[in-house]
Structure formats: C-alpha cells, structure tokens
C-alpha positions, 0 to 999 in steps of 0.5 A: 617065875612061880609055879602057881602063876603058870598053873593059874595062867593055864587054868585061865586059858582052859576056861576058853575051851569048848570043853569048859562050857558044855552047856553053851556048846549044847545050846549052840549045837541045838541051833544047828550052828558051830562054836567059834572055835569049831568054825576056825578049826573047820577052816584051818588045816589041822595042827597049823593054828597059832592063837592070838590074844587068849589072855586079855588082862591081869587084875590087881590081885594077880588073876589072869582074865581070859579074852572075851567075845571071840577067838583069833588065829593064824594058820594055813588053808590048803597050805597057805597062811590065813588069818582067822577071827571068829566072834562068839555070840554066846560070850558078851554078845560077840563084842570085840575089842578094836585094838585086837582087830587092829593087830590082826589087820596090821599082820595081814597087811605086813604079810599080805595074808588073807583074812577070814572073819566070822562076824555075828554079833552086835558090834564093839564093846568098851573094855575100860571107861577111858579105853573106848574100843581098844584093848589097853591091858594085854591083848592087841594093844600094839598094832599099826591100825585101828579098826576103821582104818585098818580094814579099808587099807587091806582092800585090794591088797589081800583077800578079805572074806566075811562069814555071817551065820547069825545076827550081825549088826553095827560094827560086825556089819561094817566088817562084813561090808568091807569084805571082798567075799561075803557068804551067809546062811539062811536066817542070818541078818546084817544091818547097821542098827539092830532091832532095839535101836530101830524100836527106840528110834522109830517105834517099830518092833522087828525081828532081825530077819524082818529088819535085814535078813540074808535072803533080802541081801542076796537079792539086793546084792548085799552078799555074794553067796547064800549057802545052807549052813556053816560048814557050807559057808566055810567050804565057800570061803575056802573055795574063794581063797583057792583062786588066790593061789594062781597055779593049780594042775590043769583039769580038762573041761567037761566033754561038751561039744561047744559047736552044738551049744552055739546059739541060733540067731534068736531065742534064749539059751543058758550062757552058764553051759558055755562058761562051764564048757570053756573052763576047767571041769568043776572050777566055775564059782559064781558070785552074786548069782541072784543079784542082777542075774542077767549077768554072770560073774564067776571065778574059774580056772582055765588050764589051772590058772585062776581067771575071772569070767564076765558073761551076759545071760540071755535067759534073763531079760535077754542079757540086757545090762541094767543099773544092777548089772552095770555095778556088778560088772564094775566091782568084779573087774576091780576084784580081778584087777586087784588080785591079778586074775586075767579075764574072759568076757562072753558077750551076748547082749542087746545093750543097756536098759533102764529098769522099770518099777510100778509105783501106784498105778504108773510105771516109773523108770528106776533112776541112776542108769546114766551114772551106773553105766559109767562105772564099768567103763571107769573100772576097765580104764583102770584095768591092767590084767589082760582080757579076752572077749568072745562075741557069742551072738550080739554086742549091741549098743553100749553093752559090749563096751561095758563088758570089755572097756572102750576099744580106744583105751588101754583097756582094749581086749588082748584078743577079740574073738567072734563066733559065726553069726556074730552081730554088732552095732546099734539097736535101731534096727538098721545099723546092726552089722556083721563086721569081721574087721572088728575082731581079731578072728572069727572061730568055731565055738569049739576052738574057744578054750584052746585060743584063750588058754594059749594066749593067757600062757603067752601073756605070762604071770604078773610080777609081784607088786610092792603096793596095791593098785586100788581098793575094791568098791564095797558094792 
C-alpha cells in the first residue's frame, strides 16, 4: 500500500471535520445551532464513538470522495450503546443516502441498540443515476434493510428518538414520524412537502414555519416535546433513553403529604402534584404535555424502576377523555408495553366527551369518538406489562376502562386501589356509587407509593424477549 494513498485518505477524511470549514461553522453558530458533529458529540459519551461511512467513493482517478449530507456514529450514552445519525443541512441540504441508513437500521436491529436521528433537511438524494436512493460506491451498501422497511421493523423493538431543530421535509419528516420520541425546537418545521412543492402545486408561497411549524405540531400531538434549543433537545433525548435502563438507584419522593393533596369531592386540582409525590424525586418526564392536556402521560421511576404513568388532569376539561386523549392513552400503553415499563393509572374522570368545534355560526361535534375510544381498549387488551390503578376521586362512564382496560380481560389491573370518597358508576346522576368491592383495597393517599412499590417488586422483572411484541402506533 502506497504511503500517498494513505495520506490522500487522511486528507479526504479531514475535509469532513468542522475545523476544515470554519466559515460554515460560523454561519451555523450564528443561527444559534450546532453543527452535525457537535450534536453527536454532545449526545455520546466522550471517547466512545465509532464513525461509520466517512468515505463515500473513490473516483476512477483514485481520489477519495468524503461522504456528504451528514455523519453517522455508534457510541454510548451513559454507558449504553446507541446509534447516532445527524444530517447536515449545510452539506447538500442534509440529503442522505438510504443505503447508509439501512446499514444503521440493520445494526440497530441486530444489536437492539437505540437509535437517535437528527433529521433536518429536504429528504433523500440520488447518488448515481442508476442507484436511486442507495449508496453503491463504498458506504452503506451492505445491510439487511432499506430505508422504508428498516425503521418500521425497529418500531417496538428498540427505542427510536428523532430530533428536529430546523426544516425537516420529505424523507426527513418520514424518519421523524416513525420515532417513539420526537423532540423539536421553536422555529423548526416538519412536513411531507416543502414550500417549493406547495407553491408549485397550489400556488401558495409559505415559509417552512407557516407551513408546518413545530409549535403547531406541539398542539396537535405531532411532536412529543418542544424545548428551547438544541442542547435542551439532546438532554431530552438522553432523558428519554435513560428509562430504557430499567434499574437505577432508588430516590425518595419529595417530602409531600399526599393526605393533604387528596382532593375534595368537587373542584379542580393539579393531578401533576400527585404524580410527582408518588414517584421518585425529579424523575417525572411528561410526554406531549400540550396535546390533549386533560390526560397526563409520563415516564417516571418508582424505587428506581422505570414506569409509565397515565393520569387524568381535572384542571383541564374536568379530566374528561375526548378523542385526542383516547389516542394519547393508546399510544402510550403501546410504548410502555413494548419496552416493558409497568404502568400506574391515576383515575379521576367524568368519562368520555365529544369535542365541539364552532364552524360558521353552528357548533358541530368533532367526528371520530366512536372509533377513537376503542383504541385504548385494544391497546390494553394486548398489554402484558402489569398495571396498578388508583381511583383518586371519580371513575365514571367508560372513562376508567379506557385508563386500565376492561376488568374481564387479561388487561385487568394487577392491583386496584381507591382513595376514600372514590366514586364509580355512570354519568346519569343516579347510578354513581361507592362500591368498595370494586377495589382490592381502600387506602389513605399517603400509603399509595409504598403499596405500588412493593407490588412492582413482587412482580419482578420481565425476561428478555427474543422478538418484539408489536410495533408502536406512530400517532
């Protein structure tokens, strides 16, 4: 092997580094953002990274061609292996080659390693007129999956995180849509067709944010979390992944008197305070907080163990479950079941409610509740992780069943607890009762954490599975 060839290879790889393009780095930093390599460096543990696909091809003249459009690494996050891929919007618009992604997806599937994708850009790019989306030269051509069959295969098998901190359209938006956890920053946008396509097709000239801004997606449930900036997005990604590590040192809950937090028979209160009082201190991580806010969905820890918490929020619409809350329940149950997180349901709801929209002068019922309410029941029917339910105050109509599953199915709670004054029954004003036989025990609120903690310990940890249970609904 000639020394000149080795030197040429090193020079080609050096052109990929941020130090080789100071003007571009300055421009990126001027927008308040990080470069592709800085994102990955912030995510992965120091000195843990292994880079994939830095060289894309070699020309007929023998020149090495650096990869374009992004960077790919395997490394660790808090000591656990993770695959990290970041597009680079300043390089070919962040266009990726699907063969390279397929290689990473195959690796994630084989090793069951979580996947973190930074996806801002305008979609895929063809590398060769006969190659379509794939890499045919040197990087990423060998792998089990292509782009669109690879990432669906990972759904429910290993966690998929997407970070969007800029315009994300076409294939980039598809990647974001497949994720289990999607975090974005203000001013970002996510859509299948970008402004040029919309203008060409419809004649409307829109900015990316006007077309598909992250703030709109936050309200509609299209993203899981909106955070101020890219470092915050990386921190959120790390926090989501931390729950995949099911064993942490137990942390005591806040010093809060749950008996004093117990609600009166009527009136609003913040269920979030009760969630935080039961779980380990500073462990509660809420998902989709602005979508269907009458329902809280949180990852948290109880005695160091990862759990999923479903809770009605009486501060919003009295805790009633509309079609948005119903689909929020269903997807969260699927997430917890796929990754073996036992569940805690805190129930205080008047039941299901149709959502009204004012169109013109006449209010109209938002369609779909008759189908949406079935989604949580189907998810609970497939659920195999244990669930403990705590009736905090009311469980009327079908509301309690949507939170826990129907009691005659295999989704029945492992433990059903009620607080004093609990009320269950219909919403007709005549059938609401206090039926203590409907519960395994009636307890003082201050006993709740200890009861839940002990039962989860007794139930033990699930055995490692050889195959996945099911994919996770993208919505």
